[in-house]
Structures are given as C-alpha cells and as structure tokens.
N, C-alpha and C positions, 0 to 999 in steps of 0.2 A: 504493500500500500504506500509506503514511504517513497519507494522508487517511482511509482506512478505519479505521485504528487510532484516530485522533482522533474519528471519528464514533462508534466503539464506546465509547470513554471517555465521550463526551457522553451517549449513550443510557444507559449504565450509571449515570452521575451523576443524570440526570433520573429514571430509574426508582427509583433509591435514595432520592431525595428524596420521591417520591410514596409509596413503601412505608414510609418512616420516619414520615411524618405519619399514615398509616393504622395503623401498629403502635401508636404511642403513643395515638392516638385510641381504638382498641379497648381498650387497657389502661385508659384513663380511663372508658370506657363500662361495662366489667366491674367497675369499682370497685377494681381492683388498685392504682391510683395516683390521687391527686387530680388534678383538671383543671388546677389551677395548676402542679403538678409536671409534668404531661404537657406543658404548653406550654413550660416551661423546659427539659425534656429535649430537645425539638425544637430549641430555641434553642442548646443546648450542642452537640449532636451533629451537627446539620444542616450547618453550615459546616465543621466539622472533617472530617467524612467526605468532603465535596466536595473539600477541599484534599488529602486523601490520594490522590485520583485524579490530581492535577496531574502528578506525576512520570511517570505512565504515558503521557502525551501525547508526541507526537513533537516534534522541534525545528523543524518547519515553521512559517513565519510565520503561517499560518492557524490554528494550534493554539489560541492564546489567544482568537481570535475565535469559534472553535467552542465553546470552554468557556463563553463568555458566554451561549450559548443557555440554559444551565441556570438562572442567576438571572433571565434575561429571561422565560423561561417561567413561573418561579415568581412573578415580579412580575405578569405578565399574569393568572395564576390568582388571585392575591390581589385585584387590582383588579376582575376580572370577578365574583368571588364577593362582594366588598364592595359592588359596584354592583347586585347582584341579577341579573346576566346569566347567572351560573352557579350552580347549586344544589349546594353542597358542604358539608353540615353537619359532616362529619368535619374539614374544614379549619377551620371556624369553631370547633369544639370544641377542636382541638389548638393553635390559633394565637392565640386572643383571650383577653383577660382577663375580659371581661364576658359573652361568649357572643353579642355583637351583631356581625353581619356587617359593619356600617358601619365598625368598627374596622380592618378589613383594608385599606381604601382610603386611610387617612390616612397622611401622610408621617411615620410614627413606628411603633414596634413592628415587626411582621413585615415591612412594606413597606420601612422604612428598612434593616432587616437585609439583605434580598436586594439592595437597591440598593447598599449598601456593598460586598457581595461582588462585585457587577458592577464597581464602580470599582476594586476591588483586582485583579481579573483583568485589566482593561484596562490599568491603569497599572503594577502591580508584577509580576503573574504569578508565576513561580517563580524569577525571576532576582534580584530585590531582596528582602531579608528584611523590609523595613518593612511590606509588604503582608501577609505571613504573620503577623508579630507583631501587626499591627492586628486581623486576623481572630481570632487566638488570644485576644487581650485581650477582644474582643467576645463570643466564644463561651464559652471556658472561664472567663474572669474575671467579666464582667458577669453571665453566666448563673448561676454559682455564688453570686455575691453576693446575688442575689434569693432563691435557695433557702435559703441559710444565714440571711439576714436574717429571712425569714418564719418560720423554724423556731426560731431561737435568739435573735433580736434584740429581742424584746419586753422593754421596760423598760431597754434599753441603747442609747438614741439617741445620735447624734453631737451634740456641743454646737452645731455650726453648721448642722445639718440634721436635724430631728427625724424625717424620713421615712426616714433611713438609720440603720444601727446599726453598732456596733463588730464584732460577729460577721460581718455582711455585708461590711464593708470588709476584714476579715482574710481572708475567703474570696476576695474579689476579688483581693487581693494575691497570695495563695498560688496560686490557680487560674490567674491570668494568667501568673505566672512559670513554673509547671510546664508549662502547656499550650504556651506559647511556646517554651520550651527543648525540649520533646518534638517539636514540629513542625519546628523548625529542625534538630534532630539528624536527624530523618527525611529532610528535604530534602537535607541535605548527604550523608547515607549513600546517597541515590539519585543522587548525582552532580550535584545542582543547587547553585547559589550558591557557586561555587568561591572567590570572595574571602572568604567567611565562614569557610571552612575554615582559611585562613591566619591568621585572627584568634586561634584557639585557644579551647578550651571555657571556660577560666577567665575570660578577658577578655569573651567573649560573654555568659557568665552574669552578670557584673557589670553590663554595659550593659543587658541585658534586665531585671535586677532594678530598675535605676533607672527604666526605662520603665514597668515594672509599678507601681512606687510612684507615679509621676506620673499614670498612668491611674487608679489607685485614688483619688487625690486628686480628679481630675476627676469621677469617677463619684460621689463623695460630695457634690459641690457642689449647692446648690439650682438646679434648672432647671425653669422653667415652660413653656418654649417649644421647647427642644431635647431630643431623645431621647438616652438614653445610647448607643443604637446608632449615633449620629452623633458625639457628643462624644468618646467613648472611642477609636474607631478614628482619628478625626482627630488626637487627641493622640499616639497610637501611631505613626502615619505620620510626623508632623512630627519626633518624636524619633528614630524609627528611621532616617529619611532622613539625619539629622545624625550619628548615632552608629554605625550599622552599615554595613559596606561592601557594595556590590553595584551592579549595572547596572540601568538603567531601560529596559525594552523599550518602554515607552510613547513614548520619544523618536522612534524610527523609525516606530512606528504613528501617533503624533500628526502626524508630518510628512505621512504619506499622507492621514490624515483632514483635516488642515489644507488640503492641496492640493485635496481634493475639496470641502471646504466653501467654499474660496475660489472655485473654479470655479462652484459653485452660486450663490454670492453675486453673481458677475460676471454670470451669466445672469439672475438676478433683477433686477439693476440695468439690464440691457439690455432688459428687457421693456418693451413699448410698449402704452399710454402711461405705464406705471410705477405701482408700488404707492402712491406718495405722491399722484399725481394721482388714482388710483382711490379712495383714502381721502377725499380732499377732495371729489371729485364725489359720491361716495356719501353723505358727510355732508350735503351740500347737499340732496340728494334726500330723505334721511331727515328733515331739519329741516322741509321743506315738506310731506312726505307723512306725517308722524307720525299725524294723525288716522286715515288709512286703515290704516296699519300696526297701530294699536291695535285695529282691528276684526278683524284677521286673525291677530295674534300676541300672545302674552303679553309682559309687560315684559322678562323674561329672554330670551325668544326673539328679541326685537327686537335686543338687543345681539349675539347670535350671528349674526343675519341681517346685521348691519352688517359683521361680519368677512367673511362669505361674499361679500357684494356688493362690498366693497372689493377683495378678491382677484380676483374675476371682471372687474371694470372695469379693474384695473391690468394684467392679463395679456391679456385678450381685447379690451378696448376697449368703446366705447359701444354698439355693435351687440349684443354678447352680453349686456351689462348690461340693455339694454332688453328683451331676450328673457326675462331672469329676472324683470323687473318685470311683463311680460305674464303669465308663468306665475303669479306671486303674485296678480295682480288677478283673472284668470279663475278660479283655484282658490278664492279667497275668495268670489267672486260665486256660483259654482256650489254651494258648500257651503251657501249660504243659500237655495237653491231649495227651496220647500215645507218650510222649516225647522220650522214648527209641526207639520206632518203627521209629519215625521221624529221630532220630540220626543215626540209622542203615541204613536208606535209604538216609542219607545225605541231608535231606530237612528241618531239624529243625533249629530254630533260633540260631544264634551263642551265645556263653556264657550262654548256658542253658536258653535262653529266656530273659536274662537281657538286656534291651534296653539301647542304648547310647544317647548322646546329640542330634544327628541327628534325632533319632526316636521321642524324646520329641517334637521337633519343627516341625517335619513332621506331627505329630498328632495334635499339639496344636497351630500352627501358625495361622490358620484360626479362632480358638476360641479366641485367644488373639486379633486378628484384630477386631473381633466383639465387644470385651470388650472395646477396645480403641475407636472404632467408636461410641459405645453407650455412652461413657463418653464425647466425643467431641460434639456429636449431641444432647445430653440430651434426647435420645429416647431409653432407654434400652428395652422397650417393643418390639420394632421392631427387634433389633439386638439380642435379646435373642433367637428368632426363628432361626436365622442363626447360633448362638452358638450351639443350640441343634442339628440342622441338620448336622453341621460339625462333632460333636462327634458321632452322630448316624451313619453317613456314615463311619467314621473310625472304629467304633466298628463292623459294618457289614463287613467291609473289613477284620479285624483281625479274627473275628469268622468264616467267610466263608473260609478264607485261612487255618486256623488251623484245622477246622473240615473237610474241604476237603482233607487236607493232611493226616488226621487220618482215615477218614471213606469213602472217595471218592472211588467209585468202577470204575467209568469211568470218565476220565478228558479230556476236549476238549479245544483246543485253541480258544479263543473267536473270532478271526478274520477269521478263516477258518473252524472252527468246526472239525478240524483234531484231532484225539485222540493222546494225548501226556502223558508222565509220570506225576505222581503227583508231585507237587512242581514246575512245569514249570511256569515261569513268564507269566502272561496273560492267564493262564488256569483256567477253571471253571468246577465245578461238580454240579450235582443236589443236593447232600447232603450238600455241602458247601454253595451253593446259597440259599437254603431254610433256613439253619441255620443263614445265614446273614440277611435274611428278618425278621426272628423271633427275632433276636437280636435287629435289628433296631426298630421293633414294640414294643418290651418290653421296650427298652430305651425311646421311644417316649411316651408310656403310663406312665412310671415313671415320665417323665418330665411334663406331663399333671397334674399328682397328685401333683408334687412339686410346680407347678405354678398355680394350680387350673384353668387350661384352659379347654375349651370345647373339647371333644374327636375328633369330626369331624373336627373342625377348625384347630387344630394344630397337633395332633398325626398322623392322616392320611397323612397330608401334609409332615411332616418330615420323616415318614416311606417311602413313595413313593420316595421322593427325595434321601434319603439315599440308597435305593435299586438301583436307577438309577446311583447314583454316584459310588456305588460299582462296577457296570458293567463298568463304565467309567475308574475306576482304573485298571481293568483287561485289557481294551483296550489300555490304555496308557502303561501299563507294556509290552504288546505284541508288540506294534509298536514303542515306543520311548525309553523305559528304556534300557540303555546300548548303545544306538546309539550315545549319546553324553556323555562326561565325567561328566558333571554336572547333567545329567538326571538320578539320583539315585532313589532308592526306596523311600527315604525320600522326594525327590523333587516331585515324582509322588503323594505321600500322600498330600503334600501341595496343589497341583493342584486340586486333586479330592475333598478334604475337602473344599477348597475355592469355588469350583464350587457349591458344595452342599449348603454352606452358602449363596452365592449370589443368587442362585435359590430360596431358602427358603424365604429370605428377599423380593425378588421381588414378588413372588407369594403371600406372606402374605400381602404385601403392596397393591397389586392389588385387592385381595379379600376384604381387609378392605375398599377400595374405593368403590367397587361394593356394599358392604353391606350398605354403607352410602347413596347410591343413593335411593331416595324414589320411 
C-alpha cells in the first residue's frame, strides 16, 4: 500500500510538471504573458509544486528514490528535445531564453535546474531543511530576481555587476526569505523535520534571513561559466547544513549506493584481460590502422570507436575484439561496392561511406551493453553470445543494404511487398537478403572459431537471430523511421541490434538449462 501511495505521488508530480509547462506555454502563445515571463513562471512554480508533494510520500526507504523519477524524466525530456530526438516546441517555448532547442541540453538553465532538484531529493529529501531552503532560494528567489530585474532594473545596475540590478537583488532577497520560510513552515506542519520545530520560528527566521542574504550576494556576482541555478543552491546547502538542524537521509542511501558501486568496481577490476590492457591494445591497433579507420569513420567517430573497442577488448578479450575489427572492415568494404553507381542514383552513404558518431553507437551500443553486463554479472560466457548476435545482425543489415543497392534487381517494401526503388527505407531484395544471411553465417562461424564453441550450439543460433533481426530492421525502417524526430536510422540500429542480443542471450540461457536437465 505504501508503495502504491508513493507511485501515485510520483505520477501526480510528473503529470503536474508536464501540465505546468503546457499551461504557461499556451499563455505565452495566446499573448497573455510574455515568453520571458512564461519561462520564469515555470522556473518559480515548477520546483515549489514538486516539493509540496514530498510530505505526501510514505516513510518507506524507496520513497525518495521514486521521487527522483520526476526530475530524471524531466532531464531526459530536456536532453532529448535539445538533441532533436524529441519534437516538443511547447517545451522549447516555455523553457528557453532564445527559442533555440540546443539551449535545453546545456548544463545550465533548465537542465541545471532539474539536476539540482534531483540532488536535493537524493541527499536532503524532506528530513534536512538545507535541501528545501536551497530549492526555495533557486525557485522563489532567483526566479523573482530575473522578473523584477527585467521589469524595474533598467538604469539601476549593481556597481560590481552591470548585468544585475538593485531591484532584482531586492526581489531575490525578499523572495528567497518568504519562499523558504513558507516551505519550511509547510514541512514542519506536515510532521517533517522535527529538529527544526524545536528551533523555534524566530531563530529559524533569523538563520534563513542570513542564508537568503548570502545567496543574494552570490546571485549578484559576475559568473561567466557557472549558472545561478548551481551557485545559489550550492551556497544555500552549505549554509543550511551548518546553521539548520536536521538529519541527512543520504547517509544511509549513500552507504547502499557506495556498496553497490564498490561491488561494480570490484567486478570491473576482475574483468579479464582488464580495461587498462584493453585500452593499451586498442590504442596500438588504432595507431597502426589509422589510415583504414579514416576511410570508414569521421574524426569524431574514431574517438568514440576507441572507447567502444577498449571496453570490448578489456571485458571480452582479443577474440571478441577481432570480431569487431572484422565487422568494421567488411562493413567498410561492402559500403564501397559500386559506390559510383550508388552516388549517381543518390542512394549511397553520405561522405563516401565515412560513418559518424551516431553510426558508431547505433552499431555498437548493444555490444557495449553486453560488455558492461558481462562485467557486472561476472558471466561473460552468456553475454558474449549477445555480443556476437548484435554485431552479426548489424553486419547482415549493412551487407544486405549495400548489396541490395548495388545488385538488387527487384526491391519490395517489407510491409506491403509493393515494388519500390532501390535504397527505399524498409525495402528488401532477394540478392541483399541472401547476402545478409551469408554475412551473418560467416561472422557466426568466425566467432565459433574465435571462441572454440560448438557449431550447432552457437553459430546457428546467432545466424538465425541475426537474419530475423535484419528483417526487423527493415520493418522498423518502413513503419517508424522518420515518423518521429528521434527515430533515426541510428536509433533503429540500436533497437534491432539490442533485440538480437536479448534474443540470443535468452535462447542461449534457455538451451543451456535444457541441456543441464538429465
């Protein structure tokens, strides 16, 4: 029952945050308020309304962790919109200064705001007043400072910072104090922060006033690289921890998290041959093979591929690393088959087949996930099968696509079997499909030799799953790719390679259990 209550509070908070952005965005679009004021009203009310729900949560240890879902979801939404993966013009209108979505993914402004709320929930929650005071200063103080400064601050700059004004600082001081006192009174009335009740209202008001004055000074200082959403809460937490009584729930939580992190670090250190060895070996290969790498990858993509290769070598060893090299070489070569013809038909890969950062992670995200899970679980034998299946499925996709574009005589849309031009997303051809199956089979047999695994047990499994995942990629390309801003070809690659890895691990695990039954 307690968990259901906490889930309900979390859902209420998440829906409230979404509706709040929607409400002020509509007001801005209707011209009822200025866009700048709309953004600041979201800043002022968002965090405060979120904190009003905190006392409604249960006393269960999981309550604070459930509450972190709200800022985590908001952070993910900001990053996804800022990167262009999610189309959300209302969020851009309500949360940015310039109207440019790229502002949302920077560690300042809205993103810093939700990350600070996340830290406050994790570390202070509703037991220590320092976190509540910090959020109140950031929302009610810093938010009002900008509103008052823009409306009444022209011609009244501060001597030490011309971008700040006396009216803005006055609003910061008053807003911080009133908001903090109001929130602390609410929390104590709801039975939270018992040590603060013993302090008394007068003493609490004096200390909060000093914290508000200090935060006002911090907010007024020139800052070219740190956002007020970071400096103001940091100052409030530091002073609140020293001057206000309370308990830190983060102590017990951090103990659990530390134990989990320590266990994960121990497993990472125990991985063979080890991440340091993997980085050293991978660096040597990159140094020798840089001319080949430059033909298949952009400069930025090479640096990302180095991280991927180092992790794979460090966890799975040289055999798996050679498989990744084989995938890259074959994929690069097949991309150049009849390249001029593909270019004339405008179906060739851009930049003469040189892949970018998105392509690296579209191809390798599932492989990296298998490496991480192998390291954390201590079962590389199981996750190696998923690793092979993910690369086999991506190689089958690349080969079938490039051979189909080069030699496909008849190309059909996988959803309707309607004949379409070569290079159409979601299209398949007999020549391309057969080439993809052969590539997956050859890759799986090579993996069998590298791992010394039985042919029937692993090679057939990964070949069949890779062929099925290749068809899944075509289906996703025909039905979903391009329908959403974030559903790019790289996203489709992540989905189908992850599906291949998950299916291979599941089947391998199930077959191993069946084989163990007498």
